[in-house]
Structure formats: C-alpha cells, structure tokens
C-alpha positions as CSV (number, residue, x, y, z in Angstrom):
1,M,35.6,68.8,-26.4
2,E,39.3,69.1,-26.0
3,I,41.5,69.4,-29.0
4,L,43.5,66.2,-30.0
5,E,47.2,67.0,-29.8
6,K,50.2,65.2,-31.3
7,M,48.1,62.6,-33.1
8,Q,50.1,60.5,-35.6
9,Y,48.4,58.5,-38.4
10,L,48.6,57.9,-42.1
11,E,46.3,59.6,-44.5
12,F,46.6,58.8,-48.2
13,G,49.9,57.1,-47.5
14,Q,51.6,60.3,-46.1
15,P,52.7,60.6,-42.4
16,V,51.1,63.4,-40.5
17,S,52.3,64.4,-36.9
18,N,52.0,67.2,-34.4
19,L,48.8,68.6,-36.0
20,H,46.1,70.2,-33.9
21,F,42.5,69.6,-35.0
22,K,39.5,71.5,-33.8
23,C,36.3,69.7,-34.3
24,D,32.9,70.0,-32.8
25,M,30.4,67.4,-31.8
26,E,28.9,66.9,-35.3
27,I,32.2,66.1,-36.9
28,L,33.1,63.6,-34.2
29,E,29.7,61.8,-34.6
30,K,30.3,61.5,-38.3
31,M,33.7,59.9,-37.7
32,Q,32.2,57.4,-35.2
33,H,29.4,56.5,-37.7
34,R,32.0,55.9,-40.5
35,A,34.1,53.6,-38.3
36,T,31.0,51.6,-37.4
37,K,30.1,51.2,-41.1
38,L,33.6,50.0,-42.0
39,S,33.6,47.3,-39.3
40,F,30.2,46.1,-40.6
41,L,31.5,45.9,-44.2
42,K,34.4,43.8,-43.1
43,K,32.2,41.3,-41.4
44,T,30.0,41.0,-44.5
45,S,33.0,40.4,-46.8
46,L,34.2,37.6,-44.5
47,L,30.8,36.0,-44.7
48,Q,30.9,36.0,-48.6
49,A,34.4,34.6,-48.6
50,T,33.3,31.6,-46.6
51,D,32.0,28.5,-48.3
52,E,28.2,28.2,-48.4
53,R,28.3,24.6,-47.2
54,D,30.3,25.6,-44.1
55,L,28.0,28.4,-43.3
56,E,24.9,26.2,-43.4
57,G,26.4,23.9,-40.8
58,D,27.8,26.6,-38.5
59,M,25.4,29.5,-38.7
60,E,21.9,29.1,-37.3
61,E,20.5,32.2,-38.9
62,E,21.2,33.4,-42.4
63,V,22.4,36.9,-42.7
64,E,21.1,38.8,-45.8
65,V,23.5,41.3,-47.1
66,P,22.5,43.7,-49.9
67,E,24.5,43.1,-53.2
68,T,25.3,46.8,-53.5
69,M,27.0,46.8,-50.1
70,A,29.3,43.8,-50.9
71,V,33.0,44.5,-51.3
72,V,34.6,42.4,-54.2
73,L,38.3,42.3,-54.7
74,H,39.8,43.3,-58.0
75,E,41.0,39.8,-58.9
76,D,37.5,38.4,-58.1
77,K,35.6,40.9,-60.3
78,K,33.8,39.5,-63.3
79,Y,33.9,41.8,-66.3
80,Y,33.1,39.3,-69.1
81,P,31.0,36.1,-69.3
82,S,32.9,32.7,-69.2
83,A,33.4,30.5,-72.3
84,S,30.8,28.0,-71.1
85,E,28.2,30.7,-70.7
86,V,28.9,32.0,-74.2
87,Y,29.3,28.7,-76.2
88,G,27.3,26.4,-73.9
89,P,28.3,23.4,-71.9
90,E,28.5,21.1,-74.9
91,V,31.4,23.0,-76.5
92,E,34.9,22.1,-75.4
93,T,36.9,25.3,-74.8
94,L,40.7,25.7,-74.3
95,V,42.1,28.6,-72.3
96,Q,45.7,29.5,-73.1
97,E,47.2,32.0,-70.6
98,E,50.5,32.6,-72.5
99,D,50.9,33.3,-76.2
100,I,53.3,30.6,-77.6
101,Q,52.9,31.8,-81.2
102,T,55.8,33.8,-82.6
103,L,55.4,37.2,-84.1
104,E,56.4,36.0,-87.5
105,T,53.5,33.4,-87.6
106,P,50.2,34.9,-88.6
107,I,47.2,34.3,-86.4
108,I,45.3,32.9,-89.3
109,A,47.7,31.1,-91.7
110,P,47.0,31.7,-95.4
111,V,45.7,28.8,-97.5
112,K,48.7,27.0,-99.2
113,K,48.1,25.5,-102.6
114,K,50.2,22.4,-103.1
115,K,51.9,22.0,-106.5
116,F,53.3,18.9,-107.9
117,E,53.8,19.9,-111.6
118,L,55.5,22.6,-113.7
119,L,52.6,24.3,-115.5
120,H,52.0,27.6,-117.3
121,Q,49.5,29.9,-115.8
122,E,48.8,31.5,-119.2
123,L,49.0,30.3,-122.8
124,P,52.6,30.8,-124.1
125,E,53.4,32.4,-127.4
126,T,53.5,30.0,-130.3
127,G,54.5,30.2,-134.0
128,Y,50.9,29.5,-135.0
129,S,47.5,30.7,-133.7
130,I,45.6,28.5,-131.2
131,E,42.5,28.9,-133.4
132,Y,44.4,27.4,-136.4
133,L,45.5,24.4,-134.3
134,A,41.9,23.8,-133.2
135,D,40.5,24.1,-136.7
136,M,43.0,21.5,-138.0
137,M,41.2,18.8,-135.9
138,D,38.4,18.9,-138.5
139,N,40.7,17.4,-141.2
140,A,41.7,13.9,-140.2
141,D,44.0,13.6,-143.2
142,L,46.3,16.3,-141.8
143,I,46.7,14.6,-138.4
144,R,49.4,12.1,-137.3
145,N,49.3,10.3,-133.9
146,V,52.9,9.2,-133.1
147,A,54.2,7.6,-129.9
148,I,57.9,8.3,-129.2
149,I,59.4,5.1,-127.7
150,G,62.9,3.9,-126.9
151,H,65.2,2.7,-124.1
152,L,66.1,4.8,-121.0
153,H,68.2,7.9,-121.7
154,H,68.2,7.5,-125.5
155,G,67.0,11.1,-126.0
156,K,63.3,10.9,-126.4
157,T,62.4,13.9,-124.2
158,T,65.3,16.0,-125.5
159,L,64.0,15.3,-129.1
160,V,60.6,16.6,-128.1
161,D,62.3,19.7,-126.6
162,C,63.8,20.5,-130.1
163,L,60.3,20.5,-131.5
164,I,59.0,22.6,-128.7
165,Q,61.7,25.2,-129.2
166,Q,60.9,25.3,-132.9
167,T,57.2,26.1,-132.3
168,H,57.5,28.1,-129.0
169,P,59.8,31.1,-129.3
170,D,59.9,31.6,-125.5
171,A,60.8,28.0,-124.7
172,K,64.5,28.9,-124.2
173,L,63.5,31.2,-121.3
174,L,62.0,28.3,-119.4
175,R,65.4,26.8,-118.4
176,S,65.7,26.8,-114.7
177,S,69.5,27.4,-114.5
178,G,72.2,27.4,-117.0
179,E,72.2,26.8,-120.8
180,E,73.7,23.3,-120.6
181,K,70.7,21.9,-118.6
182,P,68.1,20.4,-120.9
183,L,64.6,21.9,-120.9
184,R,62.7,18.5,-120.5
185,Y,59.4,20.2,-121.4
186,T,57.3,17.1,-121.2
187,D,58.6,16.1,-117.7
188,T,56.1,18.2,-115.8
189,L,56.4,16.5,-112.4
190,F,58.9,17.9,-110.0
191,T,60.2,14.3,-109.3
192,E,60.9,13.9,-113.0
193,Q,62.9,17.1,-113.1
194,E,64.9,16.2,-110.0
195,R,65.7,12.6,-111.1
196,G,66.2,13.4,-114.8
197,V,64.0,10.5,-115.9
198,S,60.4,10.4,-117.4
199,I,57.8,8.7,-115.3
200,K,54.5,9.5,-117.0
201,A,53.7,9.4,-120.7
202,M,52.9,13.0,-121.7
203,P,51.0,14.0,-124.9
204,V,51.8,17.2,-126.8
205,T,50.1,18.6,-129.9
206,L,52.1,20.8,-132.3
207,V,51.6,22.3,-135.8
208,L,54.7,21.5,-137.8
209,Q,55.7,21.6,-141.5
210,N,57.2,19.1,-143.8
211,L,59.9,19.8,-146.5
212,K,57.2,21.4,-148.7
213,Q,56.2,23.7,-145.9
214,K,52.8,22.1,-145.6
215,S,51.4,22.1,-142.0
216,Y,50.3,19.0,-140.2
217,L,48.8,18.5,-136.7
218,M,51.3,16.2,-134.9
219,N,50.1,14.5,-131.8
220,F,53.2,13.2,-130.1
221,F,53.3,11.0,-127.0
222,D,56.5,11.1,-125.1
223,T,56.9,7.8,-123.2
224,P,59.2,6.7,-120.4
225,G,62.1,4.5,-121.3
226,H,62.5,2.7,-117.9
227,V,61.2,-0.8,-118.0
228,N,59.3,-0.3,-114.7
229,F,57.0,2.3,-116.6
230,S,56.3,0.1,-119.6
231,D,52.6,0.4,-119.0
232,E,52.9,4.1,-119.9
233,A,54.3,3.2,-123.3
234,T,51.6,0.6,-123.8
235,A,48.8,3.2,-123.1
236,A,50.4,5.5,-125.6
237,M,50.8,3.0,-128.4
238,R,47.1,1.9,-127.9
239,I,45.8,5.2,-129.2
240,S,48.6,5.9,-131.7
241,D,48.9,5.1,-135.4
242,G,52.7,4.8,-135.5
243,V,55.8,4.9,-133.4
244,L,59.1,6.6,-133.6
245,L,61.8,4.3,-132.2
246,V,64.7,6.3,-130.8
247,V,68.0,4.5,-130.5
248,D,71.3,5.8,-129.1
249,A,74.0,5.7,-131.7
250,V,76.6,4.5,-129.2
251,E,74.6,2.1,-127.1
252,G,72.6,0.6,-129.9
253,V,69.5,-1.6,-129.6
254,L,69.1,-2.7,-125.9
255,L,66.7,-5.0,-124.1
256,N,63.9,-2.5,-123.6
257,S,64.2,-1.4,-127.3
258,E,63.6,-5.0,-128.3
259,R,60.6,-5.3,-126.1
260,L,59.1,-2.1,-127.5
261,I,59.7,-3.2,-131.1
262,K,57.8,-6.5,-130.3
263,H,54.9,-4.6,-128.8
264,A,54.7,-2.1,-131.6
265,V,54.5,-5.0,-134.1
266,Q,51.8,-6.7,-132.1
267,E,49.8,-3.4,-132.1
268,R,50.1,-3.3,-135.9
269,L,51.7,0.1,-135.9
270,A,53.9,1.8,-138.5
271,I,57.5,1.8,-137.3
272,T,60.0,4.6,-138.0
273,L,63.6,4.7,-136.7
274,C,65.6,7.7,-135.3
275,I,69.3,7.1,-134.6
276,N,69.9,9.8,-132.0
277,K,73.1,11.2,-130.4
278,I,75.3,10.9,-133.4
279,D,77.5,13.6,-131.9
280,R,78.8,11.0,-129.4
281,L,80.4,9.1,-132.3
282,I,82.4,12.3,-133.1
283,L,83.1,13.9,-129.6
284,E,83.2,10.8,-127.3
285,L,84.2,7.8,-129.3
286,K,86.1,9.9,-131.9
287,L,85.4,7.4,-134.6
288,P,86.6,8.1,-138.1
289,P,83.7,8.9,-140.5
290,N,84.0,5.5,-142.2
291,D,83.7,3.6,-138.9
292,A,80.8,5.8,-137.9
293,Y,79.0,4.7,-141.0
294,F,79.4,1.0,-140.2
295,K,78.2,1.7,-136.6
296,L,75.0,3.3,-137.9
297,R,74.5,0.6,-140.5
298,H,74.9,-2.1,-137.7
299,I,72.1,-0.4,-135.7
300,I,69.7,-0.5,-138.7
301,D,70.5,-4.1,-139.3
302,E,69.8,-5.0,-135.7
303,V,66.4,-3.3,-135.9
304,N,65.6,-5.1,-139.2
305,N,66.5,-8.5,-137.7
306,L,64.1,-7.9,-134.8
307,L,61.4,-6.8,-137.2
308,S,61.8,-10.0,-139.2
309,V,61.5,-12.1,-136.1
310,Y,58.3,-10.5,-134.7
311,S,56.5,-9.5,-137.9
312,D,54.3,-11.7,-140.0
313,D,55.3,-13.0,-143.4
314,E,52.2,-11.4,-144.9
315,R,53.1,-8.0,-143.5
316,P,56.9,-7.8,-143.3
317,L,58.3,-4.6,-141.8
318,Y,61.6,-3.1,-142.9
319,V,63.4,0.2,-142.2
320,S,66.1,1.8,-144.4
321,P,67.3,5.3,-145.1
322,L,66.5,4.6,-148.7
323,L,62.9,4.0,-147.9
324,G,62.8,7.3,-145.9
325,N,61.7,5.8,-142.6
326,V,65.1,6.3,-140.9
327,C,66.5,9.6,-139.7
328,F,69.7,10.7,-137.9
329,A,69.6,13.2,-135.1
330,S,71.6,14.9,-132.4
331,S,69.0,16.3,-130.1
332,Q,71.5,17.9,-127.9
333,F,72.8,20.1,-130.7
334,Q,69.4,20.3,-132.5
335,V,70.4,18.4,-135.6
336,C,68.0,16.1,-137.4
337,F,68.1,15.0,-141.0
338,T,67.1,12.3,-143.5
339,L,68.7,11.5,-146.8
340,K,66.0,13.6,-148.5
341,S,66.4,16.6,-146.2
342,F,70.2,16.6,-146.5
343,A,69.9,16.3,-150.3
344,K,67.7,19.4,-150.2
345,L,70.5,21.3,-148.5
346,Y,72.7,20.6,-151.5
347,S,69.8,21.5,-153.9
348,E,69.4,24.9,-152.2
349,T,73.2,25.5,-152.3
350,F,73.8,24.6,-155.9
351,G,70.3,25.4,-157.3
352,G,69.7,25.0,-161.0
353,D,68.4,21.7,-162.2
354,F,69.8,19.8,-159.2
355,N,67.5,16.8,-158.6
356,D,67.5,16.3,-154.8
357,Y,65.3,13.1,-155.0
358,E,67.7,11.2,-157.3
359,F,70.6,12.5,-155.3
360,S,69.1,11.2,-152.0
361,R,68.7,7.7,-153.5
362,R,72.5,7.5,-153.9
363,L,73.4,8.6,-150.4
364,W,73.2,5.2,-148.7
365,G,74.8,1.8,-149.3
366,D,77.9,0.8,-151.3
367,I,77.7,3.6,-153.7
368,Y,80.7,5.8,-154.6
369,F,81.2,9.1,-156.3
370,N,83.7,9.3,-159.2
371,S,85.1,12.7,-159.3
372,K,86.6,12.2,-162.8
373,T,83.4,11.2,-164.5
374,R,81.1,13.1,-162.1
375,G,78.9,10.1,-161.7
376,F,77.9,7.5,-159.1
377,I,79.3,3.9,-159.3
378,K,78.8,0.8,-157.2
379,K,82.5,-0.1,-157.2
380,A,85.1,1.9,-155.4
381,P,87.3,3.8,-157.9
382,H,90.3,3.3,-155.6
383,G,91.1,1.6,-152.3
384,G,90.5,4.6,-149.9
385,A,87.4,5.9,-151.7
386,P,84.6,6.9,-149.2
387,R,81.0,5.9,-149.7
388,T,78.6,8.7,-150.6
389,F,77.0,8.8,-147.1
390,V,80.5,9.4,-145.7
391,E,81.6,11.8,-148.3
392,F,78.5,14.0,-148.6
393,I,77.0,13.8,-145.1
394,L,79.4,12.6,-142.4
395,E,82.6,14.4,-143.5
396,P,80.8,17.8,-143.6
397,L,79.5,17.2,-140.1
398,Y,82.9,16.2,-138.8
399,K,84.4,19.3,-140.3
400,I,81.9,21.5,-138.6
401,F,82.4,19.9,-135.2
402,A,86.2,20.0,-135.6
403,Q,86.3,23.7,-136.6
404,V,84.0,24.9,-133.8
405,V,85.5,22.7,-131.1
406,G,89.0,23.4,-132.2
407,D,90.5,26.9,-132.6
408,V,87.1,28.6,-132.6
409,D,88.4,32.2,-132.5
410,V,90.3,31.7,-135.8
411,N,88.0,29.4,-137.7
412,I,84.5,30.6,-136.7
413,D,84.4,33.3,-139.4
414,Q,85.6,31.0,-142.1
415,V,83.1,28.3,-141.1
416,C,80.2,30.8,-141.1
417,D,81.2,32.0,-144.6
418,E,81.4,28.5,-146.0
419,L,78.1,27.4,-144.5
420,G,76.3,30.7,-145.5
421,I,75.2,31.6,-141.9
422,K,75.7,34.8,-139.9
423,L,76.5,35.1,-136.3
424,A,76.5,38.3,-134.2
425,S,79.7,39.3,-132.4
426,Q,78.1,38.5,-129.0
427,E,77.1,35.0,-130.3
428,K,80.7,34.3,-131.3
429,K,81.8,34.7,-127.7
430,M,79.5,31.9,-126.4
431,N,80.8,28.7,-124.9
432,I,81.7,25.8,-127.1
433,R,78.6,23.7,-126.7
434,P,76.0,26.5,-127.1
435,L,78.0,27.9,-130.0
436,L,78.1,24.5,-131.7
437,K,74.4,24.1,-131.1
438,L,73.7,27.5,-132.7
439,V,75.9,26.8,-135.8
440,C,74.3,23.4,-136.4
441,N,70.8,24.7,-135.9
442,R,71.2,27.5,-138.4
443,F,73.0,25.3,-140.9
444,M,70.5,22.4,-140.7
445,G,67.5,24.6,-140.3
446,S,64.3,23.2,-138.8
447,W,63.3,19.6,-138.2
448,N,61.2,19.3,-141.4
449,G,62.9,16.1,-142.4
450,L,61.6,14.3,-139.3
451,I,58.0,15.6,-140.0
452,E,58.4,14.5,-143.7
453,M,59.3,11.0,-142.6
454,L,56.4,10.7,-140.2
455,V,53.9,12.1,-142.6
456,D,55.0,9.7,-145.4
457,H,55.3,6.5,-143.3
458,V,52.7,6.9,-140.5
459,S,49.1,6.7,-141.7
460,S,46.5,9.3,-140.8
461,P,43.7,8.4,-138.4
462,A,41.3,8.2,-141.4
463,N,43.4,5.7,-143.3
464,H,44.4,3.7,-140.2
465,A,41.0,3.6,-138.6
466,K,40.0,0.3,-140.2
467,I,43.2,-1.5,-139.0
468,K,42.9,0.0,-135.5
469,T,39.2,-0.9,-135.2
470,D,39.8,-4.5,-136.2
471,H,42.6,-4.8,-133.7
472,I,41.2,-3.3,-130.5
473,Y,37.4,-3.4,-131.0
474,T,35.8,-6.5,-129.4
475,G,32.2,-5.8,-130.3
476,P,30.3,-7.0,-133.3
477,G,31.9,-5.8,-136.5
478,D,28.7,-5.6,-138.6
479,N,26.8,-2.9,-136.8
480,I,26.6,0.8,-137.5
481,M,29.0,1.7,-134.7
482,A,31.8,-0.4,-136.0
483,E,31.3,1.0,-139.5
484,D,31.5,4.6,-138.2
485,M,34.7,3.8,-136.3
486,A,36.3,2.1,-139.4
487,N,35.4,5.2,-141.5
488,C,36.5,7.7,-138.7
489,D,33.2,9.5,-139.3
490,P,32.8,12.7,-137.2
491,D,29.1,12.6,-137.8
492,G,28.6,9.0,-136.7
493,A,28.0,7.4,-133.3
494,L,30.2,8.7,-130.5
495,V,33.0,6.3,-129.5
496,V,35.9,7.4,-127.3
497,H,38.7,5.1,-126.2
498,T,40.4,6.3,-123.0
499,T,43.7,5.0,-121.8
500,K,45.1,7.3,-119.2
501,Q,44.1,9.7,-116.4
502,Y,46.1,12.8,-115.5
503,P,45.8,14.6,-112.2
504,T,45.0,18.2,-111.8
505,E,47.5,20.7,-110.5
506,D,46.7,20.1,-106.9
507,C,46.2,16.4,-107.4
508,T,42.6,16.3,-106.1
509,T,40.8,15.1,-109.2
510,F,41.7,13.4,-112.5
511,L,41.3,14.3,-116.1
512,V,40.6,11.5,-118.6
513,F,42.7,11.3,-121.7
514,G,41.4,9.5,-124.8
515,R,41.0,9.4,-128.5
516,V,37.7,10.0,-130.4
517,F,37.3,7.1,-132.9
518,S,34.0,8.3,-134.3
519,G,31.4,11.0,-133.7
520,T,32.1,14.4,-132.1
521,L,32.5,14.9,-128.3
522,Y,30.9,18.1,-126.9
523,A,31.4,19.8,-123.6
524,G,28.4,19.2,-121.3
525,Q,27.2,16.2,-123.3
526,D,25.8,13.1,-121.5
527,V,27.8,10.0,-122.3
528,K,27.7,6.3,-121.2
529,V,31.0,5.2,-119.7
530,L,31.7,1.5,-120.0
531,G,34.1,-0.2,-117.6
532,E,36.5,-3.1,-118.2
533,N,33.9,-5.6,-117.0
534,Y,31.1,-4.4,-119.3
535,T,29.4,-6.9,-121.6
536,L,26.3,-6.8,-123.8
537,T,24.6,-9.2,-121.4
538,D,25.8,-7.6,-118.2
539,E,25.7,-3.7,-118.1
540,E,26.4,-3.4,-114.4
541,D,29.9,-1.9,-115.0
542,S,28.6,1.3,-116.8
543,R,27.4,4.7,-115.8
544,V,25.8,7.7,-117.5
545,L,27.9,10.8,-116.8
546,T,28.1,14.4,-118.1
547,V,31.2,15.5,-119.9
548,G,32.9,18.6,-118.3
549,R,35.4,20.8,-120.0
550,L,37.5,19.7,-122.9
551,W,41.2,20.4,-123.5
552,I,44.0,19.7,-125.9
553,Y,46.9,18.6,-123.8
554,E,50.2,20.5,-124.4
555,A,52.3,19.0,-121.5
556,R,52.7,22.2,-119.4
557,Y,49.5,23.9,-120.5
558,K,46.1,23.0,-122.0
559,I,44.0,24.6,-124.8
560,E,40.3,24.5,-124.0
561,V,37.9,23.7,-126.8
562,N,34.2,23.1,-126.9
563,R,34.2,20.0,-129.1
564,V,36.6,17.3,-130.3
565,P,35.8,15.5,-133.6
566,A,37.0,12.1,-134.7
C-alpha cells in the first residue's frame, strides 16, 4: 500500500505535519478496527444519556450494553453513596455547597456555662479553721441568729463587709477595681453589683469575738433595704432571734425603717440599734461636736417613740447607749464602737485601776466632767462645758478626721504617735480616704463592741426557742414535737423550718435554706416535706424526699457538712 504523505492531524494535542508513515496491512486493519469500536461506544453513550421513558416509546428493540463498556463522564461518576442511602429516607438531610462558617468559629462550639453570681471556686483563707466553725454548731448557747435590717442605702451591706474583712484576710483582694469601690461581699448577683443595691437576702456565718475575746458563731442575714424586696426581710426575720436596725446618721429614721421596726416587734425579736455613717456628720454636714450629739440623740428618741407605739405594755422595748443595745459606726472607714468598747480604749491607754464599766455608764446623757475635782457631775460647771460623750468620744474622733484630712504630710506622724499606732512609709503616701480608713481601723481595732452588744441583747437559739415556737408553730403545743422545739433538743424529733430557696450557680436547680428547730438533719436522710396547705386532716400537700448535700451558706462560698444539729 502506498505511503501516506503530508498528513496533518493532532496527536496528544500537538500538531504533526509532513510526516511519512510506512505501515503494512496489519497495522491498517488495527486502525480500522479501532475506529469502528469508537463509533460504537459513542452510540452506546448516547443511548444511556437518553431518558428511559423516551426510549421505551421510540425504540422497538432494547439494546443491551455491557456495564464495563459504558463511558461515564467525570461529573457523572459516583464515588460515594448519597445521604439518603446512608441515613435512610426518614432522615432529613441538608447539603450545603459553600462553607459560610468563618475560620474563627469552631466547627463544634464548646459548651458555655452561664454564670449569674460571683462565687469562689475554692474555700478562701479565714482567721479560723473550718472544722472549728462546724464544731461550734453543737453548742447552741454560743450561736446568735441576727437579721440586719434597715432602709435603702443605710450601710447594711458595707457593715457586713467590715466583718468579712476582719475574718477573711484576702477579702481586700476581691475588689474589682479601685480602693474606693466597696466590696459588697453579700451582693453575689451580677445585677446587684451593677446597680449597687441588694436584691436578695443573703446569709453569712462567721466566728467573731466579743470584748473578752470569747468566740461566738454569728449567723448574719443581710437583707435588702428597698421596699419592693420587703419579703426578703420578712423571710430573714422569721428564722432569726434578733435584729440589728441600721439607721443613717444624716437621714435618720425613714418610712421603711418604721415598717421594719413594726414587723420586728410583731415577730417578738430583740431589737438593737446601729447608727451608721457618723462620718457624714463630720465630713459632709460639718456639724460641731455638740450638734452632732443632739443629732444622734434625736435618732435614738425617734426609734424609742416607734417602739413605744408598736410594743405591748407587758413587754416594752427600749434602746439606749446606757443599756448597751446602741452602737455607733462608720462602715466606710471601718469604725464601730459602743460606750463599753470606747471606755475599754481608755482603760487600755491609762491602765492601772481604771474601771471601764463605771466610766462607760457616764458617757451618755447630761453628765459633765469637772476637771478641777476630777469627777462627774450632772450640772454643767460653766456655760460652754461639753457633755462627756462629746468630750471623750466625739472630740477625739473630730481631731483624727481633721488632722488626717487636713495637712496630712505634717500632722500624720504626730497623730500616729498620740494614738499609739505605726504606719509604714508607703502607707503614709496613700490617698486621704484609704489613709483615714487605715488610721481609724488601727486605732479602734476590731468590731468586738458590736459582737458584745449582739451577744448581750440577742438571745441564743436555746433561750429563745420557747418564744419562737409559741409564735410560729401552729400545731398542738402539748405533744413531744412541740416540747423538743421549745427545748431546742438536738436529739429530739426533727423539725426544720424553711423560708427561702437559693439557685445554683447555673440557675438550673434550687437549694433550700432553713433553720433546724429540733433534732439533727443528716445528709441522705429521708424526710417528710409539708407544704403550705398541709393539715392534720388533709395530708395531700406533703411528700417524702431524700435530703441531698448539706452546706453552711457563706454568701460567695459554701462549707459542706454531713449533719446540722438544732
């Protein structure tokens, strides 16, 4: 066969021209066979691309093509099974061709735990051991249950902060920003911290000492002062044995203070008075010491007038610094004293046979000190003679405030020498308010005077159990259960009075807060819970439940115990 000359074609995408090929009959036959095969494959691929329904109507005979001979385009190839084949037809699947998720967003987002409260993850350092606090629950005579009540912004939460800082050395490190911002330890909710107002009544248990350095287990209940949250104060007073009424020295007794006094009298609780923010009389109103005395005396008279109106003639209530149930405080500058605690400062200064008790009895009222005879008289020796409260208490406080607030760089060394306190060189360079707080705190010492007042005038659970049971217990008073409650017997029948529920950290469940009136509550114990509608004839509103874990509430942390006695 002749040689093909000047044949132009494309092979592998490259042009080839003017090439001479020599081929024999066998090579030519192979080429013809290959062309025939390609034409046949094209026909079969067209048959597969046509719809089967159209082929049934048009074609009379069905052409069978082997699967191995079919040509499938790349975009029509099936490498993986479809979602319906994998998950089944009942599962709804969604195919997303483009990735709309940013690179910063993880494919599987981590689980976020919502927080609504400021809580400690670990137990903080305290001035006493946790075991010692738990063991003190076995002695009811060393326990005091006190509700701190008062009008809005009269300093209840700040007063508790001073007690927290006294028992928790690391409490000062918990301030979020700046030294001037109060700690507000019992305001655990973020909304309370942002608004600067207490919303929930918060219990806190502390071990504190009186003037004789004897330890007591103090169960404080910090209550809101806003009238809209009066139910929180009611729940706190129901399980308390006494109240500490906090009154602003400038604003005096306001409407909500009067309502709280009336409710405390109805609950048959012991009432003690704390006149707070006495620093405002000095720094804001700039009253002379004699006028400040009349202002404080007027507040005490207002409280006594309300007590005489709401209390019974058989059980009259009366507050007076001479009785020891009135204290004076400045929670912002960590100052708190009673007549007895201030007299003890003089006793420690002069020493010897100085009788602080007799001296404290002469520090209130129209009593004057005669410098010539060195004695106390009821008539002023001259026209401008100050009363003993002014001369021995207010004037020293005024001098401390004036010296520190005034020319501090010149007077601070002299003030420290006269008061018998020492300050480091770095502490002397502090701002005025923190420096004044530091000087007052080191001069006045701890808040033992407040604890002494509460211990003396608020009954222990063992002594107040009879009054409390007669007031709130509606069952029969001649059975064994009522007798165990009246005696506050830890070995008697178990009776727990619950008044509040506190949410957990993620606000998914609630923890029940209550007071054990008799018996001992154990973790894992089966108890019968009685609802509000429970009666002896209708026990429908009652359930038998198992007690979970038990804690002692400390505002921002909890101490777990295995039992709680009455």
